[in-house]
C-alpha positions as CSV (number, residue, x, y, z in Angstrom):
1,M,-193.0,-197.9,-194.6
2,P,-190.8,-199.6,-197.2
3,D,-191.0,-203.4,-197.6
4,N,-189.1,-205.7,-195.2
5,K,-186.0,-205.7,-197.3
6,A,-185.5,-202.0,-197.1
7,N,-187.1,-201.3,-193.7
8,P,-184.5,-200.0,-191.2
9,E,-186.5,-201.4,-188.3
10,T,-186.1,-204.9,-189.7
11,A,-182.6,-204.6,-191.0
12,G,-180.6,-206.6,-188.5
13,N,-180.0,-210.1,-189.6
14,G,-176.4,-209.8,-190.5
15,T,-174.1,-208.1,-193.0
16,G,-175.5,-208.3,-196.5
17,E,-178.2,-211.0,-195.6
18,M,-181.2,-210.5,-197.9
19,G,-179.6,-207.2,-199.0
20,R,-179.9,-205.6,-195.6
21,P,-177.0,-203.8,-193.9
22,Y,-176.2,-204.2,-190.3
23,L,-177.0,-201.1,-188.3
24,I,-174.7,-199.8,-185.5
25,V,-176.0,-196.7,-183.7
26,L,-173.9,-194.4,-181.5
27,G,-176.3,-192.8,-179.1
28,N,-176.6,-191.0,-175.8
29,E,-178.1,-187.7,-174.6
30,K,-174.9,-186.1,-173.4
31,G,-172.1,-184.4,-175.2
32,G,-168.4,-184.8,-174.5
33,S,-168.3,-188.6,-174.2
34,G,-166.3,-189.3,-177.4
35,K,-169.3,-190.5,-179.4
36,S,-168.2,-189.2,-182.9
37,T,-164.6,-190.2,-182.3
38,T,-165.8,-193.7,-181.3
39,A,-168.1,-193.8,-184.4
40,M,-165.2,-192.9,-186.7
41,H,-162.9,-195.5,-185.3
42,I,-165.6,-198.1,-185.8
43,V,-166.2,-197.0,-189.3
44,V,-162.5,-197.1,-190.3
45,S,-161.9,-200.4,-188.6
46,L,-164.7,-202.0,-190.6
47,L,-163.5,-200.3,-193.8
48,R,-160.0,-201.7,-193.3
49,E,-161.5,-205.2,-192.9
50,G,-162.8,-204.8,-196.4
51,R,-166.4,-203.9,-195.6
52,R,-168.5,-201.3,-197.4
53,V,-169.6,-198.8,-194.8
54,G,-172.1,-196.0,-194.9
55,T,-172.7,-193.3,-192.3
56,I,-175.8,-191.4,-191.4
57,D,-175.3,-188.2,-189.3
58,L,-178.5,-187.2,-187.5
59,D,-176.9,-184.1,-185.9
60,A,-177.2,-181.8,-188.9
61,R,-176.2,-178.8,-186.8
62,Q,-172.8,-179.9,-185.5
63,K,-172.2,-182.7,-188.0
64,S,-169.2,-183.9,-186.0
65,L,-168.9,-187.3,-187.7
66,T,-169.5,-185.8,-191.2
67,R,-166.9,-183.1,-190.5
68,Y,-164.5,-185.8,-189.5
69,I,-165.0,-187.7,-192.8
70,E,-164.7,-184.4,-194.8
71,N,-161.4,-183.7,-193.0
72,R,-160.3,-187.2,-194.0
73,R,-161.1,-186.8,-197.7
74,A,-159.3,-183.4,-197.7
75,Y,-156.2,-184.7,-195.9
76,A,-156.0,-187.8,-198.1
77,E,-156.1,-185.7,-201.2
78,K,-153.5,-183.2,-199.9
79,K,-151.1,-185.9,-198.9
80,G,-151.8,-188.3,-201.8
81,L,-152.9,-191.1,-199.4
82,D,-155.1,-193.9,-200.6
83,L,-157.4,-194.1,-197.5
84,P,-160.7,-196.0,-197.4
85,H,-163.8,-193.8,-197.1
86,P,-167.4,-194.5,-196.1
87,T,-170.4,-193.2,-198.0
88,E,-171.7,-190.4,-195.8
89,L,-175.2,-188.9,-195.5
90,V,-176.7,-186.2,-193.3
91,V,-180.4,-186.2,-192.3
92,P,-181.5,-182.8,-191.0
93,K,-184.5,-182.2,-188.7
94,S,-187.8,-181.2,-190.3
95,E,-188.6,-177.5,-190.4
96,L,-192.4,-178.2,-190.5
97,R,-194.2,-176.5,-187.6
98,S,-196.8,-179.2,-186.9
99,A,-195.3,-181.9,-184.6
100,D,-197.1,-184.7,-186.4
101,E,-196.1,-183.5,-189.8
102,A,-192.5,-182.9,-188.7
103,E,-192.3,-186.4,-187.4
104,A,-193.7,-187.9,-190.5
105,D,-191.3,-185.8,-192.6
106,E,-188.3,-186.9,-190.5
107,K,-189.4,-190.6,-190.7
108,Q,-189.5,-190.3,-194.5
109,R,-186.1,-188.6,-194.5
110,F,-184.6,-191.3,-192.3
111,E,-186.0,-194.1,-194.4
112,E,-184.8,-192.5,-197.6
113,A,-181.3,-192.1,-196.3
114,Y,-181.4,-195.8,-195.3
115,L,-182.7,-196.8,-198.8
116,N,-180.0,-194.7,-200.4
117,L,-177.4,-196.8,-198.7
118,A,-179.1,-200.2,-198.4
119,D,-177.9,-201.7,-201.6
120,K,-174.4,-200.1,-201.5
121,V,-173.0,-201.0,-198.1
122,D,-172.7,-203.9,-195.7
123,V,-172.8,-201.8,-192.5
124,V,-174.5,-198.5,-191.6
125,V,-173.1,-196.5,-188.7
126,I,-175.5,-193.8,-187.4
127,D,-174.3,-191.0,-185.2
128,C,-177.1,-189.5,-183.1
129,P,-177.2,-186.0,-181.5
130,G,-176.5,-185.6,-177.8
131,S,-180.2,-184.8,-177.1
132,D,-183.6,-186.5,-177.3
133,T,-185.0,-186.1,-180.8
134,F,-187.5,-188.0,-182.9
135,L,-184.7,-188.9,-185.4
136,S,-182.6,-190.2,-182.6
137,R,-185.5,-192.4,-181.4
138,L,-186.0,-193.7,-184.9
139,A,-182.3,-194.7,-185.1
140,H,-182.4,-196.4,-181.6
141,T,-185.3,-198.5,-182.7
142,A,-183.6,-199.5,-185.9
143,A,-180.3,-200.4,-184.2
144,D,-178.9,-203.9,-184.3
145,T,-176.0,-202.8,-182.0
146,L,-176.5,-199.7,-179.9
147,V,-173.2,-198.2,-178.6
148,T,-173.4,-195.7,-175.8
149,P,-170.1,-194.1,-174.8
150,V,-169.9,-192.7,-171.3
151,N,-167.1,-191.1,-169.4
152,D,-166.2,-193.1,-166.3
153,S,-168.0,-190.9,-163.8
154,F,-171.4,-190.6,-162.0
155,V,-172.1,-187.5,-164.0
156,D,-172.3,-189.6,-167.1
157,L,-173.9,-192.6,-165.3
158,D,-176.8,-190.3,-164.6
159,L,-177.6,-190.8,-168.3
160,L,-178.3,-194.5,-167.5
161,A,-179.7,-194.6,-164.0
162,R,-180.6,-192.6,-160.8
163,V,-178.0,-193.5,-158.2
164,N,-178.3,-193.0,-154.5
165,A,-175.7,-190.5,-153.3
166,S,-174.9,-192.3,-150.0
167,S,-175.2,-196.0,-150.9
168,H,-174.4,-195.8,-154.6
169,K,-177.3,-198.1,-155.2
170,V,-179.4,-197.9,-158.4
171,E,-182.8,-196.4,-157.6
172,G,-184.2,-196.6,-161.1
173,P,-183.5,-196.1,-164.8
174,S,-182.9,-192.7,-166.3
175,L,-185.0,-191.1,-169.0
176,Y,-182.5,-192.2,-171.6
177,A,-182.6,-195.8,-170.3
178,E,-186.4,-195.8,-170.5
179,M,-186.2,-194.5,-174.0
180,V,-183.9,-197.4,-175.0
181,W,-186.2,-199.8,-173.3
182,K,-189.2,-198.5,-175.4
183,A,-187.0,-198.7,-178.5
184,R,-186.3,-202.4,-177.7
185,Q,-190.0,-203.0,-177.3
186,R,-190.8,-201.4,-180.6
187,R,-188.0,-203.4,-182.3
188,A,-189.3,-206.7,-180.9
189,M,-192.8,-205.9,-182.1
190,A,-191.5,-204.9,-185.5
191,D,-189.6,-208.1,-186.3
192,G,-189.0,-210.1,-183.1
193,S,-185.3,-209.3,-182.9
194,S,-183.4,-207.6,-180.1
195,I,-181.0,-204.7,-179.8
196,D,-177.6,-205.4,-178.3
197,W,-176.9,-202.4,-176.0
198,V,-173.2,-201.8,-175.4
199,V,-172.0,-199.2,-172.9
200,L,-168.4,-198.0,-173.6
201,R,-166.5,-196.8,-170.6
202,N,-164.4,-194.0,-172.3
203,R,-161.6,-192.1,-170.7
204,V,-161.0,-194.5,-167.8
205,G,-158.1,-193.0,-165.8
206,A,-155.5,-194.8,-163.8
207,L,-156.3,-192.7,-160.7
208,H,-159.4,-192.5,-158.5
209,A,-159.6,-196.2,-157.9
210,K,-162.5,-195.9,-155.4
211,N,-164.6,-194.0,-158.0
212,K,-163.8,-196.6,-160.6
213,E,-164.9,-199.4,-158.3
214,R,-168.2,-197.7,-157.5
215,V,-168.9,-197.1,-161.2
216,E,-168.1,-200.8,-161.9
217,R,-170.6,-201.9,-159.3
218,V,-173.3,-199.7,-160.7
219,L,-172.7,-200.9,-164.2
220,N,-172.8,-204.5,-163.1
221,E,-176.2,-203.9,-161.5
222,L,-177.4,-202.2,-164.6
223,T,-176.3,-205.2,-166.6
224,K,-178.8,-207.3,-164.6
225,R,-181.6,-204.7,-164.4
226,I,-181.7,-203.1,-167.9
227,G,-179.7,-205.5,-170.0
228,I,-176.6,-203.6,-171.0
229,R,-173.1,-204.9,-171.7
230,H,-170.3,-202.6,-170.5
231,V,-166.9,-202.8,-172.0
232,P,-163.7,-200.7,-172.1
233,G,-163.7,-198.0,-174.7
234,L,-161.2,-195.3,-175.6
235,G,-158.7,-194.0,-173.1
236,E,-157.9,-190.4,-172.2
237,R,-155.3,-189.7,-174.9
238,V,-154.2,-186.5,-176.6
239,I,-153.9,-188.5,-179.9
240,Y,-157.6,-188.8,-180.3
241,R,-158.0,-185.0,-180.3
242,E,-155.1,-184.5,-182.7
243,L,-156.5,-186.9,-185.3
244,F,-159.8,-185.1,-186.0
245,L,-158.5,-182.2,-188.1
246,R,-156.7,-184.7,-190.4
247,G,-159.6,-187.1,-190.5
248,L,-157.4,-189.9,-189.4
249,T,-157.9,-192.7,-186.9
250,L,-155.4,-194.9,-185.1
251,M,-156.0,-197.6,-187.7
252,D,-154.6,-195.2,-190.4
253,L,-151.4,-194.1,-188.7
254,K,-149.1,-196.8,-189.9
255,E,-150.1,-196.1,-193.5
256,A,-149.9,-192.4,-193.0
257,G,-146.4,-192.6,-191.4
258,G,-147.7,-191.4,-188.0
259,L,-148.7,-187.8,-187.4
260,D,-146.8,-185.3,-189.6
261,G,-144.5,-188.1,-190.7
262,K,-143.1,-188.7,-187.2
263,G,-143.8,-192.4,-187.2
264,L,-145.6,-194.4,-184.5
265,S,-144.9,-193.9,-180.9
266,M,-145.4,-196.6,-178.3
267,S,-148.4,-194.7,-177.1
268,H,-149.9,-194.8,-180.6
269,V,-149.4,-198.6,-180.7
270,A,-151.0,-199.0,-177.4
271,A,-154.0,-196.9,-178.4
272,R,-154.4,-198.8,-181.6
273,Q,-154.6,-202.0,-179.6
274,E,-157.2,-200.3,-177.5
275,V,-159.3,-199.8,-180.6
276,R,-158.9,-203.4,-181.7
277,K,-160.0,-204.6,-178.3
278,L,-163.1,-202.3,-178.5
279,M,-164.0,-203.8,-181.9
280,D,-163.7,-207.3,-180.5
281,A,-165.8,-206.4,-177.4
282,L,-168.7,-205.2,-179.6
283,N,-169.2,-208.9,-180.6
284,L,-170.6,-207.9,-184.0
285,P,-172.2,-211.2,-185.3
286,F,-170.9,-210.9,-188.8
287,R,-167.3,-210.6,-187.6
288,K,-167.7,-213.6,-185.2
289,T,-169.2,-215.7,-188.1
290,E,-166.2,-215.0,-190.3
291,E,-163.7,-215.7,-187.5
292,A,-165.4,-219.1,-186.9
């Protein structure tokens, strides 16, 4: 394990403090929740605030976040745009057959990626795969802020808790919630600090008010029982899917002249405000300090 200055498990005392970047981890164990899209919007929002940002992609098979960044570099070069870019790294799973050796190998790879970024950036954003892996558990333990995007449905809430079908009462935490709980315990033992767990309610629709009300009640109960914070995330908008191939985010559209030079629509402006509200809701301590 590296010394305290370079240890990802003890990295969370604020941007740049003692040379240690702040770690934001995007994690859940379910695909289709907008995790990589959310991660990219967080990355670019911080870049546009003048921060040095690094990314670590732990899903070396799909590499959704890394592909997004690669698309961004290609589009910026093609269009002659001066867009801010993060420093991106990918950490693949070990190919060793022994479970113990593979975990030791992955731990070393994870720490080396962190060390590679530690003196170059202020913030590291880590995108985890949508499954339970050793690398993902390492990242969860290292997180200062853990962001878990979920769609506003009981299908996705099953990621967090077991809910009674009739009463909609929480019967107990899910396997993922238990994993996060253990990560919090390991982090507390490592350096006495805590992990701020933020659940983003993505794709909240205007319809199905009864379902939204039930989801809200369950999340409020989980706030008390397992210590989450739930905040509004990204809405169900076509624009988010259109941006990926260009590597753009809503925070870039004004500079890029909109999509294909068509300018900003009212929907784009509303969506950009949505991202700003998301960033404020994360309550990242280094942003709050500067605002004060």
